[in-house]
C-alpha positions as CSV (number, residue, x, y, z in Angstrom):
1,X,35.5,1.7,-4.6
2,X,32.5,0.2,-7.3
3,X,29.1,0.5,-6.3
4,X,28.0,-2.7,-4.1
5,X,25.5,-4.9,-5.4
6,X,22.1,-5.2,-4.1
7,X,19.3,-8.1,-4.9
8,X,15.8,-6.8,-4.7
9,X,12.9,-9.1,-4.7
10,X,9.4,-7.6,-5.1
11,X,6.0,-9.6,-5.4
12,X,4.6,-7.0,-8.1
13,X,6.6,-5.2,-10.6
14,X,7.5,-1.7,-9.0
15,X,6.4,0.3,-12.0
16,X,4.1,1.8,-12.4
17,X,3.5,3.2,-8.9
18,X,0.0,3.7,-9.2
19,X,-1.0,1.2,-6.1
20,X,0.3,0.8,-2.4
21,X,2.6,-1.6,-2.5
22,X,4.2,-0.2,-6.0
23,X,4.5,3.1,-4.6
24,X,6.5,2.5,-2.3
25,X,8.6,-0.6,-4.0
26,X,9.4,1.9,-6.7
27,X,10.8,5.0,-4.2
28,X,12.9,2.6,-2.6
29,X,14.3,0.9,-5.8
30,X,14.8,4.4,-7.7
31,X,16.4,5.9,-4.7
32,X,18.4,2.7,-4.3
33,X,19.6,2.5,-7.7
34,X,21.5,5.6,-7.0
35,X,24.3,3.9,-4.7
36,X,23.9,0.2,-5.6
37,X,24.2,-2.2,-8.4
38,X,20.7,-3.7,-8.4
39,X,19.2,-6.5,-9.8
40,X,15.5,-6.7,-9.6
41,X,13.6,-10.1,-9.5
42,X,9.9,-9.4,-9.4
43,X,6.4,-10.7,-10.4
44,X,4.0,-9.3,-13.4
45,X,0.5,-10.2,-12.7
46,X,-0.8,-7.4,-15.6
47,X,0.2,-8.3,-18.8
48,X,-0.1,-4.5,-19.6
49,X,3.0,-3.8,-17.3
50,X,5.5,-5.6,-19.6
51,X,5.6,-2.2,-21.5
52,X,7.1,-0.6,-18.1
53,X,10.2,-2.9,-18.2
54,X,12.4,-0.3,-20.0
55,X,12.1,2.2,-17.0
56,X,13.1,-0.8,-14.7
57,X,15.9,-1.6,-17.1
58,X,17.3,2.2,-17.0
59,X,17.7,2.0,-13.3
60,X,18.7,-1.9,-12.7
61,X,21.8,-3.8,-13.9
62,X,19.5,-6.8,-14.6
63,X,15.9,-7.3,-14.4
64,X,14.0,-10.8,-14.4
65,X,10.4,-10.2,-14.6
66,X,8.3,-13.4,-14.1
67,X,4.9,-13.4,-15.8
68,X,2.0,-15.3,-13.7
69,X,-1.3,-15.7,-14.2
70,X,-4.5,-16.3,-12.1
71,X,-4.8,-19.8,-13.4
72,X,-1.3,-20.8,-12.7
73,X,-1.3,-19.2,-9.0
74,X,-4.5,-21.1,-8.2
75,X,-2.7,-24.7,-9.4
76,X,0.6,-23.7,-7.9
77,X,-1.7,-22.7,-4.6
78,X,-3.5,-26.0,-4.4
79,X,-1.0,-27.9,-5.2
80,X,1.1,-26.3,-2.2
81,X,-1.2,-27.1,0.3
82,X,0.6,-28.3,3.2
83,X,-0.3,-28.3,6.9
84,X,1.0,-25.4,8.6
85,X,2.0,-23.9,5.2
86,X,0.3,-20.1,4.6
87,X,-1.7,-20.2,0.8
88,X,-0.1,-16.9,0.0
89,X,3.2,-18.7,-0.1
90,X,2.4,-20.7,-2.9
91,X,0.4,-18.0,-4.5
92,X,3.7,-15.7,-4.7
93,X,5.9,-18.7,-6.2
94,X,7.5,-18.7,-9.3
95,X,9.7,-21.5,-10.2
96,X,11.7,-19.4,-12.6
97,X,12.3,-16.7,-10.4
98,X,13.3,-19.0,-7.7
99,X,15.9,-20.5,-9.8
100,X,17.3,-17.3,-11.1
101,X,17.4,-16.1,-6.9
102,X,19.7,-19.2,-6.6
103,X,22.1,-18.7,-9.6
104,X,22.7,-15.3,-8.5
105,X,23.2,-16.3,-4.9
106,X,25.2,-19.7,-5.6
107,X,27.7,-17.0,-7.7
108,X,28.1,-14.6,-4.3
109,X,26.8,-12.0,-6.7
110,X,25.3,-10.0,-4.1
111,X,26.4,-7.8,-0.8
112,X,22.9,-7.2,0.2
113,X,19.3,-8.4,-0.5
114,X,16.3,-6.5,0.2
115,X,13.0,-8.6,0.0
116,X,9.9,-6.6,-0.3
117,X,6.9,-8.2,1.4
118,X,7.1,-11.2,3.5
119,X,6.2,-13.9,0.4
120,X,9.1,-12.9,-1.0
121,X,11.5,-14.1,1.8
122,X,10.7,-17.0,0.8
123,X,12.6,-17.0,-2.3
124,X,16.0,-17.2,0.0
125,X,17.4,-20.2,1.4
126,X,17.7,-21.1,5.1
127,X,20.5,-18.7,7.2
128,X,24.1,-20.2,6.1
129,X,26.1,-16.9,5.9
130,X,25.5,-15.0,2.4
131,X,24.7,-11.4,2.0
132,X,23.2,-9.0,4.7
133,X,19.4,-9.7,4.4
134,X,16.8,-7.1,5.0
135,X,13.1,-8.0,5.0
136,X,10.5,-5.0,4.3
137,X,7.2,-6.8,5.2
138,X,5.8,-3.6,5.1
139,X,2.3,-4.2,7.3
140,X,1.5,-7.0,9.5
141,X,-0.1,-9.0,7.0
142,X,-1.0,-11.8,9.3
143,X,-3.0,-9.2,11.4
144,X,-5.1,-8.3,8.3
145,X,-5.8,-12.0,7.4
146,X,-6.5,-12.1,11.4
147,X,-9.2,-9.4,10.8
148,X,-10.7,-11.3,8.0
149,X,-10.8,-14.2,10.2
150,X,-13.9,-12.6,12.0
151,X,-16.1,-13.3,9.1
152,X,-18.5,-16.1,10.1
153,X,-18.7,-19.5,7.9
154,X,-16.0,-20.8,5.7
155,X,-14.4,-18.3,4.5
156,X,-14.0,-17.0,8.0
157,X,-12.3,-20.5,8.8
158,X,-9.8,-20.4,5.8
159,X,-8.8,-16.6,6.7
160,X,-8.3,-17.3,10.4
161,X,-5.8,-20.4,9.3
162,X,-4.2,-18.1,7.1
163,X,-3.6,-15.6,9.6
164,X,-2.2,-18.4,11.9
165,X,0.1,-20.0,9.3
166,X,1.2,-16.7,8.3
167,X,2.2,-15.1,11.4
168,X,4.4,-18.5,12.4
169,X,6.0,-18.2,8.7
170,X,6.7,-14.2,9.6
171,X,8.3,-15.2,12.8
172,X,10.5,-17.6,11.1
173,X,11.4,-14.9,8.0
174,X,12.3,-12.0,10.4
175,X,14.7,-14.7,12.4
176,X,16.4,-15.2,9.4
177,X,17.1,-11.3,8.0
178,X,19.5,-9.3,9.6
179,X,16.6,-6.4,9.7
180,X,13.2,-6.5,9.1
181,X,11.3,-3.4,8.2
182,X,7.6,-2.2,8.6
183,X,6.0,1.0,7.3
184,X,5.4,2.6,10.9
185,X,6.5,2.6,14.2
186,X,2.9,1.2,15.1
187,X,3.6,-1.7,12.9
188,X,6.9,-2.3,14.0
189,X,5.5,-2.2,17.9
190,X,2.6,-4.7,16.9
191,X,5.1,-7.1,15.3
192,X,7.5,-6.6,18.5
193,X,4.7,-8.2,20.5
194,X,4.0,-10.8,18.5
195,X,7.5,-11.9,17.4
196,X,9.1,-10.6,20.8
197,X,12.6,-13.0,19.8
198,X,13.4,-10.9,16.9
199,X,12.3,-7.5,18.6
200,X,15.7,-6.3,18.6
201,X,16.1,-6.4,14.6
202,X,12.9,-4.9,13.8
203,X,13.0,-1.3,12.4
204,X,10.8,0.9,9.9
205,X,10.7,2.9,6.9
206,X,8.0,5.3,6.8
207,X,6.2,6.0,3.4
208,X,6.5,9.4,1.8
209,X,4.7,11.2,-0.7
210,X,5.7,12.3,-4.3
211,X,5.2,16.3,-3.6
212,X,6.2,17.5,-6.9
213,X,3.8,14.9,-9.0
214,X,0.8,15.7,-6.4
215,X,1.2,19.2,-6.3
216,X,-1.9,21.5,-6.0
217,X,-0.3,24.6,-8.0
218,X,-0.5,22.4,-11.3
219,X,-4.0,22.5,-13.1
220,X,-6.1,19.7,-14.6
221,X,-9.3,20.1,-16.2
222,X,-12.4,19.6,-13.8
223,X,-13.9,15.9,-14.3
224,X,-17.0,16.5,-12.4
225,X,-20.3,17.6,-13.2
226,X,-21.3,21.3,-12.1
227,X,-23.3,22.1,-9.3
228,X,-22.8,18.8,-6.9
229,X,-20.0,19.2,-4.5
230,X,-17.5,16.0,-5.0
231,X,-16.4,13.7,-2.4
232,X,-13.9,11.5,-3.7
233,X,-12.5,7.9,-2.8
234,X,-9.3,6.6,-4.6
235,X,-7.8,3.1,-4.3
236,X,-8.0,-0.5,-6.2
237,X,-11.4,-0.9,-5.8
238,X,-11.1,-4.7,-5.8
239,X,-9.2,-4.8,-2.4
240,X,-11.5,-5.9,0.4
241,X,-10.6,-3.0,2.7
242,X,-11.3,-0.7,-0.1
243,X,-15.0,-2.6,-0.9
244,X,-15.9,-2.4,2.5
245,X,-15.0,1.2,3.2
246,X,-16.9,2.6,0.2
247,X,-19.9,0.2,0.7
248,X,-20.3,1.9,4.2
249,X,-19.8,5.2,2.9
250,X,-22.3,5.0,0.4
251,X,-24.9,3.0,2.1
252,X,-24.4,4.5,5.6
253,X,-23.0,8.0,5.5
254,X,-24.3,9.4,2.2
255,X,-27.8,9.2,3.2
256,X,-27.1,11.5,6.2
257,X,-25.7,14.0,3.6
258,X,-28.7,13.9,1.0
259,X,-30.4,16.7,2.4
260,X,-27.5,19.1,2.2
261,X,-28.0,21.8,-0.3
262,X,-26.7,21.5,-3.0
263,X,-26.5,17.6,-2.7
264,X,-22.9,16.3,-2.8
265,X,-21.9,13.4,-5.0
266,X,-20.0,10.5,-4.0
267,X,-17.2,9.5,-6.5
268,X,-15.7,6.2,-6.3
269,X,-12.2,6.3,-8.5
270,X,-9.8,3.2,-8.6
271,X,-9.2,0.3,-11.3
272,X,-11.2,-2.9,-11.1
273,X,-14.1,-2.2,-9.2
274,X,-15.6,-5.5,-7.4
275,X,-19.1,-6.5,-8.3
276,X,-20.3,-5.0,-4.8
277,X,-18.7,-1.7,-5.7
278,X,-20.4,-1.5,-9.2
279,X,-23.8,-2.2,-7.4
280,X,-23.5,1.4,-5.5
281,X,-23.9,2.7,-8.7
282,X,-27.5,2.2,-8.0
283,X,-27.5,4.3,-5.0
284,X,-28.4,8.1,-5.4
285,X,-25.6,10.4,-5.7
286,X,-23.0,7.5,-6.1
287,X,-20.8,7.7,-8.9
288,X,-18.4,4.6,-9.9
289,X,-15.8,6.0,-11.8
290,X,-13.7,3.2,-12.1
291,X,-10.2,3.2,-13.4
292,X,-8.7,6.5,-14.5
293,X,-5.1,7.3,-16.3
294,X,-4.5,10.0,-13.6
295,X,-6.2,10.3,-10.3
296,X,-5.3,14.0,-9.7
297,X,-7.8,15.7,-11.7
298,X,-10.3,13.9,-9.2
299,X,-8.2,15.0,-6.3
300,X,-7.4,18.5,-7.4
301,X,-11.1,19.0,-7.9
302,X,-12.4,17.6,-5.0
303,X,-14.4,19.4,-2.3
304,X,-13.0,17.0,0.1
305,X,-11.5,13.5,-0.1
306,X,-12.4,10.6,2.4
307,X,-10.7,7.3,3.7
308,X,-13.4,5.7,5.8
309,X,-11.4,2.6,6.1
310,X,-12.1,0.4,8.8
311,X,-9.6,-2.3,8.3
312,X,-6.0,-0.4,7.2
313,X,-2.5,-1.7,7.8
314,X,0.5,1.2,7.8
315,X,0.1,4.3,6.1
316,X,-2.4,5.0,3.7
317,X,-1.1,6.4,0.2
318,X,-4.7,7.9,-0.6
319,X,-4.3,10.0,2.7
320,X,-1.1,11.2,2.1
321,X,-2.1,12.1,-1.7
322,X,-4.9,13.9,-1.1
323,X,-3.1,16.2,1.7
324,X,0.0,16.8,-0.8
325,X,-3.0,17.7,-3.3
326,X,-4.2,20.6,-0.5
327,X,-7.7,18.7,-0.2
328,X,-9.7,18.6,3.0
329,X,-9.4,15.1,3.9
330,X,-11.6,13.3,6.2
331,X,-10.6,10.1,7.7
332,X,-11.4,6.8,9.9
333,X,-8.9,6.5,12.7
334,X,-7.5,3.5,11.2
335,X,-6.8,5.7,7.9
336,X,-5.2,8.1,10.3
337,X,-2.7,5.8,11.7
338,X,0.8,6.4,10.9
339,X,0.3,9.7,9.0
340,X,2.2,12.8,10.4
341,X,-0.9,15.0,10.3
342,X,-2.7,16.3,13.2
343,X,-6.2,15.9,13.7
344,X,-8.6,18.7,13.8
345,X,-5.6,21.1,12.4
346,X,-4.6,19.2,9.3
347,X,-7.2,16.6,8.5
348,X,-10.6,15.4,10.4
349,X,-11.0,12.1,12.0
350,X,-14.1,10.6,12.3
351,X,-15.4,7.3,13.8
352,X,-18.8,6.1,12.6
353,X,-21.3,7.0,9.8
354,X,-23.0,10.1,12.1
355,X,-19.2,11.6,13.0
356,X,-17.9,11.1,9.5
357,X,-21.4,12.9,8.1
358,X,-20.9,15.6,10.4
359,X,-17.3,16.2,9.5
360,X,-18.1,15.9,5.9
361,X,-20.7,18.3,6.4
362,X,-18.5,20.8,8.2
363,X,-15.9,20.7,5.0
364,X,-18.7,21.1,2.6
365,X,-20.3,24.3,4.5
366,X,-17.1,26.2,4.6
367,X,-16.4,25.8,8.6
368,X,-12.9,24.6,8.2
369,X,-10.9,26.3,5.5
370,X,-7.3,26.0,6.6
371,X,-7.4,22.2,6.2
372,X,-6.2,21.9,2.7
373,X,-3.0,24.4,3.4
374,X,-2.3,22.5,6.3
375,X,-2.6,19.1,5.2
376,X,0.1,20.1,2.3
377,X,2.2,21.6,4.9
378,X,2.0,18.8,7.3
379,X,3.1,15.8,4.4
380,X,5.8,18.6,3.1
381,X,7.3,18.4,6.8
382,X,6.8,14.8,7.5
383,X,6.4,12.8,4.4
384,X,8.9,13.7,2.0
385,X,10.5,10.5,0.2
386,X,14.0,11.6,0.6
387,X,13.8,12.1,4.2
388,X,12.1,9.1,4.6
389,X,14.4,7.0,2.7
390,X,17.4,8.2,4.1
391,X,16.7,5.9,7.1
392,X,17.1,2.9,4.7
393,X,20.1,4.0,3.7
394,X,21.5,4.0,7.3
395,X,20.2,0.5,7.8
396,X,21.9,-0.9,4.6
397,X,25.1,0.9,6.0
398,X,25.5,-2.4,8.0
399,X,25.7,-4.2,4.7
């Protein structure tokens, strides 16, 4: 029997897997391509990523990569402003990709469709038969905007509007799909409460971590200056929750660690540091590293990896990667959610500046020697990609 055909839609090109949403989409795409004939439609917002198309063309039968620019997106967003319409739908709309999807559906080319992120659900017409549909929302994005909406002023009002309109769209989209997936049982339960009418069609596929790539047995040169223990945060540094996390840690936690001997340094590692992040380099003991070709040397030689996020949805890849590298991890309760690792045994969980400083100090003093190996063992047991994606295979069997 010939392999069935799958249309995979992604709001960002799934390769290279160097940030959260691309990590999950790449592992899903690569896994599914072993059993399905896959057509990939995606948006490309970084021109440098075009160089990676040959990788995708090797695993997919067809690839339609639609290039988008910030100015073009701004124009479409303003022109698409309508009462009750989320701004993010226009931001992720590209007319050429929409036409390509419509042609494939009109040709009855597909046995199933997987739309990765709620924005890509808008590329499919209102339900009238057709292929089996799976929507991977990953996180409840409207809840993230709701948290942003607590900000005072015009931005807070704008974000609160996005939360309301996006939740209404998420509910309509989930009603139009056969299954709606989330990254964790917790996210799935959150959406089931918000959209009880589709609760029986909600499921989840958790994130894994590449245990071969993030392996403490591999060797890298030490990127840090000698003499000062390295505290490391990794992530895309123009993403608001990451910006707020490192600002909190640099300004509120680091002063509490300044009296330690030797004094630790806080290294912020990740692409596109926002102005607020770059400004942190003026603080004592804070190093803004910025873009690096590979985060693994920074994790491998870190004394402790921190994830002090206060707004976090789903499962944090930065936590999984640090655990996989066998490093001691100190995380906020928000960053720990969804991770199969026991607080106090596999990692330390701390809420607030004083508790986080105390947890970091405990690690630096050598008082938690088993954390690294225990964390590695936890993700081997609970976050292997093949094991996690077997659940996606079972869901798509319904197709």
